[in-house]
C-alpha positions in Angstrom: 0.2 0.0 -0.1 1.3 3.8 -0.6 2.2 5.8 2.5 -0.3 7.9 3.6 -0.2 11.6 1.8 1.3 14.5 3.9 -1.5 17.3 3.7 -2.1 20.5 4.8 -3.5 19.5 8.5 -0.9 17.2 9.0 1.7 20.2 9.0 -0.5 22.0 11.6 -0.4 19.2 14.2 3.2 18.8 13.9 3.7 22.4 14.9 1.1 21.7 17.3 3.0 18.4 18.5 6.9 20.0 18.2 7.3 16.9 15.5 10.1 18.8 13.4 9.1 19.1 9.9 11.1 18.3 6.9 11.4 20.2 3.3 14.6 19.6 0.4 13.9 21.1 -2.9 13.6 18.8 -5.8 13.2 19.1 -9.3 12.6 16.0 -11.2 11.1 12.2 -10.4 14.6 10.5 -9.9 15.5 12.5 -6.8 11.7 13.7 -6.1 11.5 9.3 -5.6 14.1 9.1 -3.4 13.4 12.1 -0.9 9.7 10.8 -0.9 10.6 7.3 0.0 13.1 8.6 2.6 10.7 10.2 4.6 10.7 14.2 3.4 7.7 15.2 4.6 7.2 18.3 1.9 9.0 18.8 -1.5 9.4 22.1 -2.7 10.4 22.5 -7.0 11.5 25.4 -5.9 12.7 28.7 -9.1 17.1 27.6 -7.2 15.8 25.4 -9.6 17.3 28.0 -12.4 20.8 28.2 -10.3 21.3 24.4 -9.7 19.6 22.6 -13.1 19.6 25.1 -15.9 22.8 26.9 -15.6 20.7 31.0 -14.8 23.3 32.8 -12.9 20.1 34.4 -10.6 16.5 32.7 -10.5 14.9 35.5 -12.1 15.5 33.7 -15.7 13.4 31.0 -14.7 9.7 31.3 -16.6 6.4 29.2 -15.4 6.8 26.9 -18.1 10.3 25.9 -16.7 8.9 25.2 -13.5 5.8 23.8 -14.8 7.6 20.6 -16.4 9.5 20.7 -13.3 6.8 20.7 -10.7 5.1 17.6 -12.9 8.5 15.6 -13.3 8.2 16.3 -8.8 5.1 15.2 -8.5 4.9 11.8 -10.6 7.7 10.3 -8.6 5.9 11.3 -5.4 3.8 9.1 -4.0 3.9 10.9 0.2 5.1 14.2 0.3 3.7 17.1 -0.5 4.3 19.4 -3.4 5.6 22.8 -3.2 6.4 24.9 -6.7 7.3 28.2 -6.5 5.7 31.2 -8.2 8.5 32.2 -10.2 9.1 36.2 -10.8 7.1 37.4 -13.0 4.0 35.0 -13.0 2.4 36.9 -9.5 3.3 40.5 -9.8 1.7 42.3 -12.3 -1.7 41.9 -10.3 -3.2 38.9 -8.0 -6.0 37.8 -10.9 -2.6 37.0 -12.8 -1.0 35.1 -9.2 -4.4 33.2 -9.7 -3.4 32.0 -13.2 -0.5 31.0 -12.7 -1.0 29.1 -9.0 -3.9 27.2 -11.1 -1.3 26.4 -13.8 1.1 24.6 -11.1 -1.9 23.3 -9.5 -2.9 21.5 -12.8 1.2 20.1 -13.1 0.5 18.6 -9.8 1.1 20.5 -7.1 -0.3 20.6 -4.2 0.6 24.1 -3.1 2.1 27.1 -4.3 5.1 30.0 -2.6 5.5 32.9 -3.6 8.0 35.8 -2.1 7.0 39.0 -0.1 4.9 39.7 3.2 2.9 42.7 3.9 2.9 43.5 -0.2 1.5 40.6 -1.3 -1.2 40.2 1.2 -3.7 40.5 -1.6 -2.6 37.8 -3.9 -1.8 35.1 -1.4 -5.8 36.0 -0.2 -6.7 36.1 -3.8 -4.4 32.6 -4.4 -5.9 31.1 -1.2 -9.7 32.0 -2.1 -9.4 29.8 -5.6 -8.6 26.9 -3.6 -4.9 27.1 -3.8 -2.7 26.3 -0.7 -0.4 29.1 -0.6 3.2 29.0 1.5 4.6 32.3 2.2 8.5 33.8 2.5 10.0 36.6 3.8 13.0 37.8 5.0 16.0 37.6 2.4 13.7 37.0 -0.8 16.1 36.0 -3.7 13.7 37.2 -6.6 13.8 40.4 -5.0 18.2 40.4 -4.4 19.0 43.6 -6.1 16.6 45.8 -4.0 18.2 44.3 -0.8 21.5 45.1 -2.2 22.4 40.9 -2.3 22.1 37.8 -0.1 22.2 39.6 3.1 20.6 39.0 6.5 17.0 40.4 6.6 15.3 41.8 9.8 18.0 43.2 12.4 17.3 46.1 15.0 14.2 47.1 15.8 12.5 48.1 12.5 14.3 45.5 10.9 12.5 42.7 13.4 9.1 44.8 13.3 9.0 45.0 9.5 10.1 41.2 9.3 7.5 40.1 12.0 4.5 42.3 10.3 5.2 40.8 6.9 4.6 37.2 8.4 1.8 37.9 10.8 0.3 39.3 6.6 1.2 36.0 5.5 -0.9 34.0 7.8 -4.3 36.2 8.4 -4.2 36.1 4.0 -4.9 32.5 4.2 -1.3 30.8 4.0 -0.9 27.7 5.1 3.0 27.2 5.9 6.1 30.1 5.7 9.4 30.3 4.8 11.5 32.7 6.8 14.8 32.5 5.2 18.5 34.1 6.4 16.8 36.4 9.7 18.5 36.4 13.0 17.6 33.4 15.0 15.8 35.5 17.6 13.6 37.1 15.1 12.5 33.3 13.7 11.9 32.5 17.2 9.3 34.9 17.7 7.6 34.5 14.7 7.2 30.6 15.8 5.5 31.6 18.5 3.6 33.8 17.7 2.3 32.5 14.3 -0.3 29.3 14.4 1.0 28.5 10.8 4.4 26.2 10.1 7.7 27.8 10.2 9.8 26.2 7.6 13.9 28.2 7.9 16.6 28.7 6.0 19.6 30.3 7.5 17.2 31.0 10.8 18.4 29.2 13.6 17.5 26.2 15.6 13.8 27.5 16.2 11.4 27.1 13.7 8.8 24.2 13.0 10.7 23.2 10.4 14.0 23.3 8.2 14.6 23.4 4.3 17.2 23.2 2.0 18.8 23.1 -1.9 19.7 19.6 -2.1 22.5 20.0 -4.4 23.5 21.5 -1.0 22.6 19.4 1.5 24.0 16.4 -0.2 27.3 17.8 -1.2 27.4 18.2 -5.7 29.2 21.6 -5.5 32.6 22.9 -3.3 30.9 26.1 -2.1 27.6 26.3 0.1 25.8 29.2 2.3 27.7 29.2 6.1 24.2 28.4 7.0 24.1 24.5 5.3 25.3 21.1 6.8 26.5 19.0 3.9 25.0 15.5 4.7 27.2 13.6 1.9 29.7 14.2 -0.7 27.2 12.8 -4.0 29.1 15.5 -5.7 32.8 13.6 -5.4 31.1 9.9 -5.7 29.8 11.1 -9.4 33.2 12.3 -10.0 35.4 9.4 -9.4 32.2 6.9 -10.8 32.7 9.6 -14.0 35.8 8.8 -14.0 35.8 4.5 -13.1 34.0 4.3 -16.0 35.8 6.7 -18.7 39.1 4.5 -17.8 37.4 1.2 -17.7 36.2 2.0 -21.2 39.5 3.6 -22.5 41.4 0.1 -21.1 38.8 -1.9 -22.6 37.9 -3.5 -19.1 34.6 -2.9 -19.8 32.2 -4.2 -21.7 33.2 -7.3 -20.6 31.4 -11.2 -21.9 29.5 -10.6 -18.4 28.1 -7.6 -20.0 27.7 -9.0 -23.7 23.8 -10.7 -25.2 25.5 -14.4 -26.2 24.3 -15.1 -29.9 
């Protein structure tokens, strides 16, 4: 029997029970199946797809069409985890109506929920998507799609004014119907305060130990790249293992030890 699917209300129960929530990015059916079977509760089809897979320099060029394809692939590889898809830059800023149209496309592709960046300024958009029947995950703090206006990848919410703004943003996300919120690169004490105030789960990335859950970009988590942000812990060296396997394959082909008779079809 297939394992029970994680639903929004399960996340609320986990917060109430103080059971940490796990979340990883995923962009294809292969990794989705691995992460799903490993027990991850939420899979994020993030616009980090642009940096990690498509070769873009930032998340900004990622299109809705590209995320539709990735979302569909992740959904096909998942039997248990709740699939959340990012609304990419340019797909929701124009108006709440445009945001709803974009969210519908991701929902039809297989997403259980969509994620968008912004707090108070996106309150009406969150409300519109929620009223259309699509769960929304908010995202405040450092928001990569707004990196230029934020002065680069910098911690947000420092000082009294900064903290007040992040708290207001988080409250607006919840008040307008979001089912969870990502807190990225905010001081630990601010994330702790928000987690205590909100009734919806908080998912941290570079936000300390007191959020209800944690999310990482899977290629960072698994050691696919040499450099990772300071808040990342590498839980494996998949990149090194893949490199070594590739070198061994090339050597075996060059010295004609592969294929051998055991890999050949008999007449």
